[in-house]
Structure formats: C-alpha cells, structure tokens
PyMOL Python script that loads the backbone (N, CA, C, O; Angstrom):
from pymol import cmd

cmd.read_pdbstr("""\
ATOM      1  N   MET A   1       5.345  -7.323   1.199  1.00  0.00           N
ATOM      2  CA  MET A   1       3.967  -7.219   1.621  1.00  0.00           C
ATOM      3  C   MET A   1       3.936  -6.970   3.124  1.00  0.00           C
ATOM      4  O   MET A   1       4.609  -7.647   3.902  1.00  0.00           O
ATOM      5  N   ILE A   2       3.143  -5.989   3.503  1.00  0.00           N
ATOM      6  CA  ILE A   2       2.962  -5.675   4.922  1.00  0.00           C
ATOM      7  C   ILE A   2       1.477  -5.591   5.263  1.00  0.00           C
ATOM      8  O   ILE A   2       1.112  -5.551   6.438  1.00  0.00           O
ATOM      9  N   GLY A   3       0.635  -5.566   4.260  1.00  0.00           N
ATOM     10  CA  GLY A   3      -0.807  -5.519   4.482  1.00  0.00           C
ATOM     11  C   GLY A   3      -1.546  -5.192   3.207  1.00  0.00           C
ATOM     12  O   GLY A   3      -0.951  -4.823   2.195  1.00  0.00           O
ATOM     13  N   LYS A   4      -2.857  -5.337   3.276  1.00  0.00           N
ATOM     14  CA  LYS A   4      -3.718  -5.016   2.143  1.00  0.00           C
ATOM     15  C   LYS A   4      -4.803  -4.073   2.630  1.00  0.00           C
ATOM     16  O   LYS A   4      -5.539  -4.390   3.564  1.00  0.00           O
ATOM     17  N   ALA A   5      -4.900  -2.922   1.997  1.00  0.00           N
ATOM     18  CA  ALA A   5      -5.905  -1.927   2.371  1.00  0.00           C
ATOM     19  C   ALA A   5      -6.929  -1.835   1.243  1.00  0.00           C
ATOM     20  O   ALA A   5      -6.581  -1.599   0.086  1.00  0.00           O
ATOM     21  N   TYR A   6      -8.176  -2.021   1.595  1.00  0.00           N
ATOM     22  CA  TYR A   6      -9.240  -2.026   0.587  1.00  0.00           C
ATOM     23  C   TYR A   6     -10.224  -0.879   0.724  1.00  0.00           C
ATOM     24  O   TYR A   6     -10.932  -0.560  -0.232  1.00  0.00           O
ATOM     25  N   SER A   7     -10.285  -0.263   1.871  1.00  0.00           N
ATOM     26  CA  SER A   7     -11.307   0.757   2.092  1.00  0.00           C
ATOM     27  C   SER A   7     -10.687   2.139   2.214  1.00  0.00           C
ATOM     28  O   SER A   7      -9.480   2.278   2.407  1.00  0.00           O
ATOM     29  N   GLY A   8     -11.526   3.153   2.099  1.00  0.00           N
ATOM     30  CA  GLY A   8     -11.082   4.516   2.320  1.00  0.00           C
ATOM     31  C   GLY A   8     -11.150   5.431   1.120  1.00  0.00           C
ATOM     32  O   GLY A   8     -11.002   6.645   1.265  1.00  0.00           O
ATOM     33  N   LEU A   9     -11.373   4.878  -0.076  1.00  0.00           N
ATOM     34  CA  LEU A   9     -11.422   5.706  -1.286  1.00  0.00           C
ATOM     35  C   LEU A   9     -12.859   5.932  -1.740  1.00  0.00           C
ATOM     36  O   LEU A   9     -13.736   5.102  -1.502  1.00  0.00           O
ATOM     37  N   SER A  10     -13.085   7.055  -2.388  1.00  0.00           N
ATOM     38  CA  SER A  10     -14.387   7.321  -2.995  1.00  0.00           C
ATOM     39  C   SER A  10     -14.509   6.501  -4.281  1.00  0.00           C
ATOM     40  O   SER A  10     -13.513   5.981  -4.784  1.00  0.00           O
ATOM     41  N   ASP A  11     -15.718   6.387  -4.807  1.00  0.00           N
ATOM     42  CA  ASP A  11     -15.915   5.669  -6.068  1.00  0.00           C
ATOM     43  C   ASP A  11     -15.091   6.295  -7.190  1.00  0.00           C
ATOM     44  O   ASP A  11     -14.516   5.583  -8.013  1.00  0.00           O
ATOM     45  N   GLY A  12     -15.034   7.626  -7.222  1.00  0.00           N
ATOM     46  CA  GLY A  12     -14.250   8.321  -8.248  1.00  0.00           C
ATOM     47  C   GLY A  12     -12.763   8.012  -8.137  1.00  0.00           C
ATOM     48  O   GLY A  12     -12.090   7.815  -9.149  1.00  0.00           O
ATOM     49  N   GLU A  13     -12.254   7.970  -6.916  1.00  0.00           N
ATOM     50  CA  GLU A  13     -10.840   7.656  -6.716  1.00  0.00           C
ATOM     51  C   GLU A  13     -10.540   6.209  -7.113  1.00  0.00           C
ATOM     52  O   GLU A  13      -9.485   5.929  -7.681  1.00  0.00           O
ATOM     53  N   ILE A  14     -11.459   5.295  -6.817  1.00  0.00           N
ATOM     54  CA  ILE A  14     -11.279   3.904  -7.218  1.00  0.00           C
ATOM     55  C   ILE A  14     -11.229   3.793  -8.738  1.00  0.00           C
ATOM     56  O   ILE A  14     -10.382   3.080  -9.276  1.00  0.00           O
ATOM     57  N   GLU A  15     -12.113   4.479  -9.427  1.00  0.00           N
ATOM     58  CA  GLU A  15     -12.101   4.465 -10.900  1.00  0.00           C
ATOM     59  C   GLU A  15     -10.791   5.033 -11.432  1.00  0.00           C
ATOM     60  O   GLU A  15     -10.191   4.474 -12.350  1.00  0.00           O
ATOM     61  N   GLU A  16     -10.355   6.144 -10.853  1.00  0.00           N
ATOM     62  CA  GLU A  16      -9.101   6.784 -11.285  1.00  0.00           C
ATOM     63  C   GLU A  16      -7.913   5.848 -11.096  1.00  0.00           C
ATOM     64  O   GLU A  16      -7.098   5.694 -12.006  1.00  0.00           O
ATOM     65  N   LEU A  17      -7.807   5.223  -9.927  1.00  0.00           N
ATOM     66  CA  LEU A  17      -6.679   4.338  -9.663  1.00  0.00           C
ATOM     67  C   LEU A  17      -6.754   3.062 -10.487  1.00  0.00           C
ATOM     68  O   LEU A  17      -5.724   2.547 -10.923  1.00  0.00           O
ATOM     69  N   THR A  18      -7.958   2.547 -10.705  1.00  0.00           N
ATOM     70  CA  THR A  18      -8.110   1.354 -11.545  1.00  0.00           C
ATOM     71  C   THR A  18      -7.580   1.637 -12.945  1.00  0.00           C
ATOM     72  O   THR A  18      -6.836   0.831 -13.505  1.00  0.00           O
ATOM     73  N   GLU A  19      -7.958   2.771 -13.507  1.00  0.00           N
ATOM     74  CA  GLU A  19      -7.470   3.149 -14.840  1.00  0.00           C
ATOM     75  C   GLU A  19      -5.949   3.328 -14.830  1.00  0.00           C
ATOM     76  O   GLU A  19      -5.254   2.859 -15.731  1.00  0.00           O
ATOM     77  N   HIS A  20      -5.446   4.008 -13.804  1.00  0.00           N
ATOM     78  CA  HIS A  20      -4.000   4.246 -13.707  1.00  0.00           C
ATOM     79  C   HIS A  20      -3.233   2.922 -13.624  1.00  0.00           C
ATOM     80  O   HIS A  20      -2.258   2.721 -14.348  1.00  0.00           O
ATOM     81  N   PHE A  21      -3.675   2.022 -12.740  1.00  0.00           N
ATOM     82  CA  PHE A  21      -2.957   0.762 -12.560  1.00  0.00           C
ATOM     83  C   PHE A  21      -3.083  -0.134 -13.795  1.00  0.00           C
ATOM     84  O   PHE A  21      -2.154  -0.874 -14.117  1.00  0.00           O
ATOM     85  N   THR A  22      -4.204  -0.073 -14.476  1.00  0.00           N
ATOM     86  CA  THR A  22      -4.372  -0.834 -15.717  1.00  0.00           C
ATOM     87  C   THR A  22      -3.357  -0.359 -16.763  1.00  0.00           C
ATOM     88  O   THR A  22      -2.727  -1.166 -17.446  1.00  0.00           O
ATOM     89  N   GLU A  23      -3.214   0.957 -16.873  1.00  0.00           N
ATOM     90  CA  GLU A  23      -2.284   1.535 -17.843  1.00  0.00           C
ATOM     91  C   GLU A  23      -0.819   1.272 -17.474  1.00  0.00           C
ATOM     92  O   GLU A  23       0.040   1.239 -18.354  1.00  0.00           O
ATOM     93  N   HIS A  24      -0.531   1.087 -16.193  1.00  0.00           N
ATOM     94  CA  HIS A  24       0.850   0.938 -15.728  1.00  0.00           C
ATOM     95  C   HIS A  24       1.170  -0.477 -15.257  1.00  0.00           C
ATOM     96  O   HIS A  24       2.077  -0.676 -14.448  1.00  0.00           O
ATOM     97  N   THR A  25       0.425  -1.460 -15.763  1.00  0.00           N
ATOM     98  CA  THR A  25       0.664  -2.856 -15.391  1.00  0.00           C
ATOM     99  C   THR A  25       1.902  -3.389 -16.108  1.00  0.00           C
ATOM    100  O   THR A  25       2.022  -3.281 -17.329  1.00  0.00           O
ATOM    101  N   LEU A  26       2.813  -3.961 -15.338  1.00  0.00           N
ATOM    102  CA  LEU A  26       4.020  -4.585 -15.888  1.00  0.00           C
ATOM    103  C   LEU A  26       3.779  -6.066 -16.153  1.00  0.00           C
ATOM    104  O   LEU A  26       4.244  -6.615 -17.152  1.00  0.00           O
ATOM    105  N   SER A  27       3.040  -6.709 -15.238  1.00  0.00           N
ATOM    106  CA  SER A  27       2.680  -8.115 -15.414  1.00  0.00           C
ATOM    107  C   SER A  27       1.409  -8.387 -14.620  1.00  0.00           C
ATOM    108  O   SER A  27       1.050  -7.650 -13.701  1.00  0.00           O
ATOM    109  N   GLN A  28       0.740  -9.474 -15.007  1.00  0.00           N
ATOM    110  CA  GLN A  28      -0.498  -9.832 -14.321  1.00  0.00           C
ATOM    111  C   GLN A  28      -0.586 -11.342 -14.211  1.00  0.00           C
ATOM    112  O   GLN A  28      -0.349 -12.066 -15.178  1.00  0.00           O
ATOM    113  N   ARG A  29      -0.934 -11.811 -13.009  1.00  0.00           N
ATOM    114  CA  ARG A  29      -1.149 -13.231 -12.771  1.00  0.00           C
ATOM    115  C   ARG A  29      -2.475 -13.356 -12.038  1.00  0.00           C
ATOM    116  O   ARG A  29      -2.570 -13.052 -10.849  1.00  0.00           O
ATOM    117  N   GLY A  30      -3.494 -13.805 -12.755  1.00  0.00           N
ATOM    118  CA  GLY A  30      -4.837 -13.828 -12.189  1.00  0.00           C
ATOM    119  C   GLY A  30      -5.294 -12.404 -11.924  1.00  0.00           C
ATOM    120  O   GLY A  30      -5.244 -11.554 -12.813  1.00  0.00           O
ATOM    121  N   SER A  31      -5.736 -12.146 -10.712  1.00  0.00           N
ATOM    122  CA  SER A  31      -6.183 -10.794 -10.364  1.00  0.00           C
ATOM    123  C   SER A  31      -5.067  -9.950  -9.747  1.00  0.00           C
ATOM    124  O   SER A  31      -5.298  -8.805  -9.361  1.00  0.00           O
ATOM    125  N   VAL A  32      -3.857 -10.512  -9.654  1.00  0.00           N
ATOM    126  CA  VAL A  32      -2.727  -9.800  -9.047  1.00  0.00           C
ATOM    127  C   VAL A  32      -1.898  -9.126 -10.138  1.00  0.00           C
ATOM    128  O   VAL A  32      -1.448  -9.772 -11.084  1.00  0.00           O
ATOM    129  N   ARG A  33      -1.707  -7.818  -9.986  1.00  0.00           N
ATOM    130  CA  ARG A  33      -0.921  -7.051 -10.954  1.00  0.00           C
ATOM    131  C   ARG A  33       0.363  -6.549 -10.310  1.00  0.00           C
ATOM    132  O   ARG A  33       0.382  -6.185  -9.134  1.00  0.00           O
ATOM    133  N   THR A  34       1.417  -6.534 -11.084  1.00  0.00           N
ATOM    134  CA  THR A  34       2.629  -5.819 -10.715  1.00  0.00           C
ATOM    135  C   THR A  34       2.606  -4.553 -11.544  1.00  0.00           C
ATOM    136  O   THR A  34       2.528  -4.610 -12.772  1.00  0.00           O
ATOM    137  N   VAL A  35       2.673  -3.409 -10.880  1.00  0.00           N
ATOM    138  CA  VAL A  35       2.546  -2.131 -11.578  1.00  0.00           C
ATOM    139  C   VAL A  35       3.783  -1.276 -11.364  1.00  0.00           C
ATOM    140  O   VAL A  35       4.547  -1.490 -10.424  1.00  0.00           O
ATOM    141  N   THR A  36       3.967  -0.316 -12.237  1.00  0.00           N
ATOM    142  CA  THR A  36       5.028   0.667 -12.071  1.00  0.00           C
ATOM    143  C   THR A  36       4.766   1.420 -10.766  1.00  0.00           C
ATOM    144  O   THR A  36       3.672   1.951 -10.576  1.00  0.00           O
ATOM    145  N   PRO A  37       5.743   1.476  -9.873  1.00  0.00           N
ATOM    146  CA  PRO A  37       5.519   2.147  -8.583  1.00  0.00           C
ATOM    147  C   PRO A  37       5.621   3.665  -8.718  1.00  0.00           C
ATOM    148  O   PRO A  37       6.695   4.239  -8.538  1.00  0.00           O
ATOM    149  N   ASN A  38       4.504   4.308  -9.033  1.00  0.00           N
ATOM    150  CA  ASN A  38       4.533   5.754  -9.225  1.00  0.00           C
ATOM    151  C   ASN A  38       3.358   6.479  -8.566  1.00  0.00           C
ATOM    152  O   ASN A  38       3.086   7.635  -8.888  1.00  0.00           O
ATOM    153  N   ILE A  39       2.670   5.815  -7.656  1.00  0.00           N
ATOM    154  CA  ILE A  39       1.570   6.407  -6.887  1.00  0.00           C
ATOM    155  C   ILE A  39       1.890   6.212  -5.408  1.00  0.00           C
ATOM    156  O   ILE A  39       2.323   5.134  -5.001  1.00  0.00           O
ATOM    157  N   VAL A  40       1.677   7.248  -4.610  1.00  0.00           N
ATOM    158  CA  VAL A  40       1.870   7.142  -3.167  1.00  0.00           C
ATOM    159  C   VAL A  40       0.506   7.207  -2.492  1.00  0.00           C
ATOM    160  O   VAL A  40      -0.261   8.147  -2.704  1.00  0.00           O
ATOM    161  N   LEU A  41       0.214   6.201  -1.679  1.00  0.00           N
ATOM    162  CA  LEU A  41      -1.020   6.169  -0.901  1.00  0.00           C
ATOM    163  C   LEU A  41      -0.662   6.288   0.573  1.00  0.00           C
ATOM    164  O   LEU A  41       0.284   5.654   1.039  1.00  0.00           O
ATOM    165  N   GLU A  42      -1.409   7.090   1.299  1.00  0.00           N
ATOM    166  CA  GLU A  42      -1.231   7.180   2.743  1.00  0.00           C
ATOM    167  C   GLU A  42      -2.147   6.144   3.377  1.00  0.00           C
ATOM    168  O   GLU A  42      -3.355   6.143   3.136  1.00  0.00           O
ATOM    169  N   ILE A  43      -1.575   5.268   4.184  1.00  0.00           N
ATOM    170  CA  ILE A  43      -2.321   4.184   4.806  1.00  0.00           C
ATOM    171  C   ILE A  43      -2.404   4.429   6.305  1.00  0.00           C
ATOM    172  O   ILE A  43      -1.384   4.612   6.968  1.00  0.00           O
ATOM    173  N   ALA A  44      -3.619   4.432   6.833  1.00  0.00           N
ATOM    174  CA  ALA A  44      -3.826   4.509   8.279  1.00  0.00           C
ATOM    175  C   ALA A  44      -4.002   3.081   8.785  1.00  0.00           C
ATOM    176  O   ALA A  44      -4.477   2.211   8.055  1.00  0.00           O
ATOM    177  N   PHE A  45      -3.618   2.846  10.034  1.00  0.00           N
ATOM    178  CA  PHE A  45      -3.749   1.504  10.613  1.00  0.00           C
ATOM    179  C   PHE A  45      -3.773   1.632  12.130  1.00  0.00           C
ATOM    180  O   PHE A  45      -3.384   2.660  12.684  1.00  0.00           O
ATOM    181  N   ASP A  46      -4.233   0.577  12.795  1.00  0.00           N
ATOM    182  CA  ASP A  46      -4.323   0.607  14.255  1.00  0.00           C
ATOM    183  C   ASP A  46      -3.010   0.249  14.925  1.00  0.00           C
ATOM    184  O   ASP A  46      -2.645   0.853  15.933  1.00  0.00           O
ATOM    185  N   SER A  47      -2.297  -0.723  14.381  1.00  0.00           N
ATOM    186  CA  SER A  47      -1.013  -1.125  14.950  1.00  0.00           C
ATOM    187  C   SER A  47      -0.263  -1.984  13.946  1.00  0.00           C
ATOM    188  O   SER A  47      -0.798  -2.373  12.907  1.00  0.00           O
ATOM    189  N   ILE A  48       0.985  -2.269  14.280  1.00  0.00           N
ATOM    190  CA  ILE A  48       1.804  -3.181  13.479  1.00  0.00           C
ATOM    191  C   ILE A  48       2.193  -4.333  14.395  1.00  0.00           C
ATOM    192  O   ILE A  48       2.570  -4.128  15.548  1.00  0.00           O
ATOM    193  N   GLN A  49       2.097  -5.539  13.866  1.00  0.00           N
ATOM    194  CA  GLN A  49       2.473  -6.702  14.672  1.00  0.00           C
ATOM    195  C   GLN A  49       3.305  -7.668  13.845  1.00  0.00           C
ATOM    196  O   GLN A  49       3.325  -7.602  12.616  1.00  0.00           O
ATOM    197  N   ALA A  50       3.983  -8.555  14.533  1.00  0.00           N
ATOM    198  CA  ALA A  50       4.752  -9.595  13.858  1.00  0.00           C
ATOM    199  C   ALA A  50       3.805 -10.505  13.090  1.00  0.00           C
ATOM    200  O   ALA A  50       2.683 -10.753  13.530  1.00  0.00           O
ATOM    201  N   SER A  51       4.260 -11.009  11.930  1.00  0.00           N
ATOM    202  CA  SER A  51       3.417 -11.864  11.098  1.00  0.00           C
ATOM    203  C   SER A  51       4.273 -12.876  10.357  1.00  0.00           C
ATOM    204  O   SER A  51       5.308 -12.528   9.788  1.00  0.00           O
ATOM    205  N   GLN A  52       3.842 -14.117  10.368  1.00  0.00           N
ATOM    206  CA  GLN A  52       4.496 -15.142   9.555  1.00  0.00           C
ATOM    207  C   GLN A  52       3.837 -15.237   8.186  1.00  0.00           C
ATOM    208  O   GLN A  52       4.358 -15.911   7.297  1.00  0.00           O
ATOM    209  N   ARG A  53       2.708 -14.576   8.006  1.00  0.00           N
ATOM    210  CA  ARG A  53       1.967 -14.607   6.745  1.00  0.00           C
ATOM    211  C   ARG A  53       2.643 -13.769   5.661  1.00  0.00           C
ATOM    212  O   ARG A  53       2.632 -14.143   4.489  1.00  0.00           O
ATOM    213  N   HIS A  54       3.230 -12.635   6.053  1.00  0.00           N
ATOM    214  CA  HIS A  54       3.839 -11.716   5.088  1.00  0.00           C
ATOM    215  C   HIS A  54       5.356 -11.872   5.084  1.00  0.00           C
ATOM    216  O   HIS A  54       5.974 -12.078   6.128  1.00  0.00           O
ATOM    217  N   ASP A  55       5.946 -11.772   3.894  1.00  0.00           N
ATOM    218  CA  ASP A  55       7.401 -11.886   3.750  1.00  0.00           C
ATOM    219  C   ASP A  55       8.160 -10.846   4.568  1.00  0.00           C
ATOM    220  O   ASP A  55       9.298 -11.078   4.975  1.00  0.00           O
ATOM    221  N   SER A  56       7.527  -9.702   4.807  1.00  0.00           N
ATOM    222  CA  SER A  56       8.183  -8.641   5.579  1.00  0.00           C
ATOM    223  C   SER A  56       8.344  -9.015   7.050  1.00  0.00           C
ATOM    224  O   SER A  56       9.170  -8.432   7.751  1.00  0.00           O
ATOM    225  N   GLY A  57       7.559  -9.985   7.520  1.00  0.00           N
ATOM    226  CA  GLY A  57       7.580 -10.343   8.932  1.00  0.00           C
ATOM    227  C   GLY A  57       6.691  -9.453   9.779  1.00  0.00           C
ATOM    228  O   GLY A  57       6.657  -9.581  11.003  1.00  0.00           O
ATOM    229  N   LEU A  58       5.969  -8.547   9.123  1.00  0.00           N
ATOM    230  CA  LEU A  58       5.087  -7.608   9.810  1.00  0.00           C
ATOM    231  C   LEU A  58       3.708  -7.596   9.149  1.00  0.00           C
ATOM    232  O   LEU A  58       3.558  -7.955   7.981  1.00  0.00           O
ATOM    233  N   ALA A  59       2.715  -7.176   9.918  1.00  0.00           N
ATOM    234  CA  ALA A  59       1.371  -6.997   9.365  1.00  0.00           C
ATOM    235  C   ALA A  59       0.737  -5.754   9.982  1.00  0.00           C
ATOM    236  O   ALA A  59       0.820  -5.526  11.189  1.00  0.00           O
ATOM    237  N   LEU A  60       0.105  -4.964   9.130  1.00  0.00           N
ATOM    238  CA  LEU A  60      -0.664  -3.822   9.619  1.00  0.00           C
ATOM    239  C   LEU A  60      -2.014  -4.338  10.096  1.00  0.00           C
ATOM    240  O   LEU A  60      -2.637  -5.160   9.424  1.00  0.00           O
ATOM    241  N   ARG A  61      -2.473  -3.863  11.253  1.00  0.00           N
ATOM    242  CA  ARG A  61      -3.797  -4.235  11.740  1.00  0.00           C
ATOM    243  C   ARG A  61      -4.810  -3.191  11.293  1.00  0.00           C
ATOM    244  O   ARG A  61      -4.641  -1.999  11.549  1.00  0.00           O
ATOM    245  N   PHE A  62      -5.848  -3.643  10.632  1.00  0.00           N
ATOM    246  CA  PHE A  62      -6.946  -2.810  10.142  1.00  0.00           C
ATOM    247  C   PHE A  62      -6.471  -1.646   9.257  1.00  0.00           C
ATOM    248  O   PHE A  62      -6.794  -0.490   9.526  1.00  0.00           O
ATOM    249  N   PRO A  63      -5.698  -1.959   8.192  1.00  0.00           N
ATOM    250  CA  PRO A  63      -5.239  -0.888   7.299  1.00  0.00           C
ATOM    251  C   PRO A  63      -6.377  -0.339   6.440  1.00  0.00           C
ATOM    252  O   PRO A  63      -7.276  -1.080   6.042  1.00  0.00           O
ATOM    253  N   ARG A  64      -6.332   0.942   6.161  1.00  0.00           N
ATOM    254  CA  ARG A  64      -7.291   1.591   5.272  1.00  0.00           C
ATOM    255  C   ARG A  64      -6.586   2.737   4.563  1.00  0.00           C
ATOM    256  O   ARG A  64      -5.682   3.365   5.114  1.00  0.00           O
ATOM    257  N   ILE A  65      -7.007   2.995   3.353  1.00  0.00           N
ATOM    258  CA  ILE A  65      -6.394   4.069   2.566  1.00  0.00           C
ATOM    259  C   ILE A  65      -6.930   5.393   3.078  1.00  0.00           C
ATOM    260  O   ILE A  65      -8.138   5.627   3.082  1.00  0.00           O
ATOM    261  N   LYS A  66      -6.034   6.243   3.502  1.00  0.00           N
ATOM    262  CA  LYS A  66      -6.424   7.545   4.038  1.00  0.00           C
ATOM    263  C   LYS A  66      -6.449   8.614   2.947  1.00  0.00           C
ATOM    264  O   LYS A  66      -7.333   9.470   2.926  1.00  0.00           O
ATOM    265  N   ALA A  67      -5.463   8.555   2.035  1.00  0.00           N
ATOM    266  CA  ALA A  67      -5.381   9.584   0.995  1.00  0.00           C
ATOM    267  C   ALA A  67      -4.469   9.144  -0.134  1.00  0.00           C
ATOM    268  O   ALA A  67      -3.545   8.353   0.060  1.00  0.00           O
ATOM    269  N   ILE A  68      -4.746   9.673  -1.319  1.00  0.00           N
ATOM    270  CA  ILE A  68      -3.807   9.586  -2.432  1.00  0.00           C
ATOM    271  C   ILE A  68      -2.893  10.795  -2.263  1.00  0.00           C
ATOM    272  O   ILE A  68      -3.363  11.932  -2.302  1.00  0.00           O
ATOM    273  N   ARG A  69      -1.605  10.568  -2.077  1.00  0.00           N
ATOM    274  CA  ARG A  69      -0.676  11.658  -1.800  1.00  0.00           C
ATOM    275  C   ARG A  69      -0.040  12.149  -3.097  1.00  0.00           C
ATOM    276  O   ARG A  69       1.068  11.750  -3.456  1.00  0.00           O
ATOM    277  N   ARG A  70      -0.755  13.010  -3.779  1.00  0.00           N
ATOM    278  CA  ARG A  70      -0.269  13.567  -5.046  1.00  0.00           C
ATOM    279  C   ARG A  70       0.926  14.497  -4.836  1.00  0.00           C
ATOM    280  O   ARG A  70       1.667  14.797  -5.772  1.00  0.00           O
ATOM    281  N   ASP A  71       1.102  14.947  -3.591  1.00  0.00           N
ATOM    282  CA  ASP A  71       2.211  15.849  -3.261  1.00  0.00           C
ATOM    283  C   ASP A  71       3.502  15.110  -2.944  1.00  0.00           C
ATOM    284  O   ASP A  71       4.528  15.747  -2.704  1.00  0.00           O
ATOM    285  N   LYS A  72       3.476  13.784  -2.937  1.00  0.00           N
ATOM    286  CA  LYS A  72       4.648  12.982  -2.578  1.00  0.00           C
ATOM    287  C   LYS A  72       5.100  12.129  -3.750  1.00  0.00           C
ATOM    288  O   LYS A  72       4.284  11.654  -4.540  1.00  0.00           O
ATOM    289  N   GLY A  73       6.400  11.942  -3.853  1.00  0.00           N
ATOM    290  CA  GLY A  73       6.964  11.040  -4.844  1.00  0.00           C
ATOM    291  C   GLY A  73       7.328   9.725  -4.183  1.00  0.00           C
ATOM    292  O   GLY A  73       7.409   9.644  -2.958  1.00  0.00           O
ATOM    293  N   VAL A  74       7.550   8.691  -4.991  1.00  0.00           N
ATOM    294  CA  VAL A  74       7.870   7.381  -4.424  1.00  0.00           C
ATOM    295  C   VAL A  74       9.199   7.385  -3.666  1.00  0.00           C
ATOM    296  O   VAL A  74       9.446   6.502  -2.845  1.00  0.00           O
ATOM    297  N   ASP A  75      10.049   8.367  -3.935  1.00  0.00           N
ATOM    298  CA  ASP A  75      11.308   8.467  -3.201  1.00  0.00           C
ATOM    299  C   ASP A  75      11.102   8.988  -1.774  1.00  0.00           C
ATOM    300  O   ASP A  75      12.052   9.042  -0.993  1.00  0.00           O
ATOM    301  N   GLU A  76       9.862   9.372  -1.430  1.00  0.00           N
ATOM    302  CA  GLU A  76       9.557   9.906  -0.104  1.00  0.00           C
ATOM    303  C   GLU A  76       8.744   8.954   0.772  1.00  0.00           C
ATOM    304  O   GLU A  76       8.325   9.328   1.867  1.00  0.00           O
ATOM    305  N   ILE A  77       8.519   7.727   0.298  1.00  0.00           N
ATOM    306  CA  ILE A  77       7.687   6.808   1.066  1.00  0.00           C
ATOM    307  C   ILE A  77       8.433   6.274   2.285  1.00  0.00           C
ATOM    308  O   ILE A  77       9.663   6.264   2.333  1.00  0.00           O
ATOM    309  N   ASP A  78       7.645   5.827   3.272  1.00  0.00           N
ATOM    310  CA  ASP A  78       8.247   5.164   4.426  1.00  0.00           C
ATOM    311  C   ASP A  78       8.739   3.794   3.999  1.00  0.00           C
ATOM    312  O   ASP A  78       8.201   3.187   3.073  1.00  0.00           O
ATOM    313  N   THR A  79       9.755   3.321   4.675  1.00  0.00           N
ATOM    314  CA  THR A  79      10.395   2.057   4.322  1.00  0.00           C
ATOM    315  C   THR A  79      10.011   0.956   5.309  1.00  0.00           C
ATOM    316  O   THR A  79       9.419   1.215   6.357  1.00  0.00           O
ATOM    317  N   LEU A  80      10.361  -0.268   4.951  1.00  0.00           N
ATOM    318  CA  LEU A  80      10.158  -1.397   5.847  1.00  0.00           C
ATOM    319  C   LEU A  80      10.983  -1.205   7.127  1.00  0.00           C
ATOM    320  O   LEU A  80      10.558  -1.620   8.205  1.00  0.00           O
ATOM    321  N   THR A  81      12.141  -0.590   7.011  1.00  0.00           N
ATOM    322  CA  THR A  81      12.967  -0.290   8.184  1.00  0.00           C
ATOM    323  C   THR A  81      12.203   0.599   9.160  1.00  0.00           C
ATOM    324  O   THR A  81      12.235   0.378  10.371  1.00  0.00           O
ATOM    325  N   TYR A  82      11.517   1.603   8.625  1.00  0.00           N
ATOM    326  CA  TYR A  82      10.719   2.495   9.473  1.00  0.00           C
ATOM    327  C   TYR A  82       9.543   1.736  10.092  1.00  0.00           C
ATOM    328  O   TYR A  82       9.216   1.953  11.259  1.00  0.00           O
ATOM    329  N   ALA A  83       8.913   0.861   9.334  1.00  0.00           N
ATOM    330  CA  ALA A  83       7.801   0.069   9.860  1.00  0.00           C
ATOM    331  C   ALA A  83       8.280  -0.828  10.998  1.00  0.00           C
ATOM    332  O   ALA A  83       7.580  -0.992  11.997  1.00  0.00           O
ATOM    333  N   ARG A  84       9.452  -1.401  10.855  1.00  0.00           N
ATOM    334  CA  ARG A  84      10.019  -2.239  11.927  1.00  0.00           C
ATOM    335  C   ARG A  84      10.282  -1.391  13.185  1.00  0.00           C
ATOM    336  O   ARG A  84      10.064  -1.848  14.307  1.00  0.00           O
ATOM    337  N   LYS A  85      10.748  -0.164  12.979  1.00  0.00           N
ATOM    338  CA  LYS A  85      10.967   0.738  14.108  1.00  0.00           C
ATOM    339  C   LYS A  85       9.644   1.034  14.809  1.00  0.00           C
ATOM    340  O   LYS A  85       9.584   1.022  16.039  1.00  0.00           O
ATOM    341  N   LEU A  86       8.589   1.299  14.050  1.00  0.00           N
ATOM    342  CA  LEU A  86       7.271   1.553  14.646  1.00  0.00           C
ATOM    343  C   LEU A  86       6.775   0.334  15.436  1.00  0.00           C
ATOM    344  O   LEU A  86       6.109   0.476  16.461  1.00  0.00           O
ATOM    345  N   ALA A  87       7.110  -0.858  14.943  1.00  0.00           N
ATOM    346  CA  ALA A  87       6.688  -2.087  15.602  1.00  0.00           C
ATOM    347  C   ALA A  87       7.577  -2.448  16.788  1.00  0.00           C
ATOM    348  O   ALA A  87       7.302  -3.412  17.502  1.00  0.00           O
ATOM    349  N   GLY A  88       8.641  -1.678  16.997  1.00  0.00           N
ATOM    350  CA  GLY A  88       9.546  -1.951  18.097  1.00  0.00           C
ATOM    351  C   GLY A  88      10.505  -3.095  17.816  1.00  0.00           C
ATOM    352  O   GLY A  88      10.978  -3.763  18.735  1.00  0.00           O
ATOM    353  N   LYS A  89      10.786  -3.313  16.543  1.00  0.00           N
ATOM    354  CA  LYS A  89      11.682  -4.415  16.133  1.00  0.00           C
ATOM    355  C   LYS A  89      13.054  -3.874  15.788  1.00  0.00           C
ATOM    356  O   LYS A  89      13.946  -4.639  15.423  1.00  0.00           O
TER     357      LYS A  89
END
""", "prot")
cmd.dss("prot")
cmd.show_as("cartoon", "prot")
cmd.util.cbc("prot")
cmd.orient("prot")
C-alpha cells in the first residue's frame, strides 16, 4: 500500500471498474477486495513522503486517478523501488 485514490473517474468508468473488479475478486473481507491484478491505473499525486501508516513506508500526497491505461499491461507498471527513488530514498 502506498496510497488510496478515490477521485478522477467518470461515473461510467466507475461502473465499468466496479463490474470488472467484482468479476475478478479473489477474496473479500468486508468492503476490501483482493482482485486479479490486470488493470493499470495512472495515478497523479502532489508528492511522495515517508509514512509509518503504510507497509511500503511511503505515502502519496493527494493521489487521484488520472486515467485507465488500457494501452499498458501490469508488467509495465512502476514499482515500489521507483517510488522510493522519486521520494529520494
């Protein structure tokens, strides 16, 4: 976990992703789902800072969903190593 982004999608995109994640749920505990990782979202944020709240040790400040990246596969996502580099760690 590095952050939670809730804003940035249209109503249609929210409906589409809700259906997709419902269909690809591996497990569910309360309102938290573990899903098959097969969607790439582009997340915009103001900065990255150290955090004791997240297991990653980092937190995105003011994250928002910028785009559903249909042109990218999960093998092309940025890694926690890259996020640490952006944070100067």
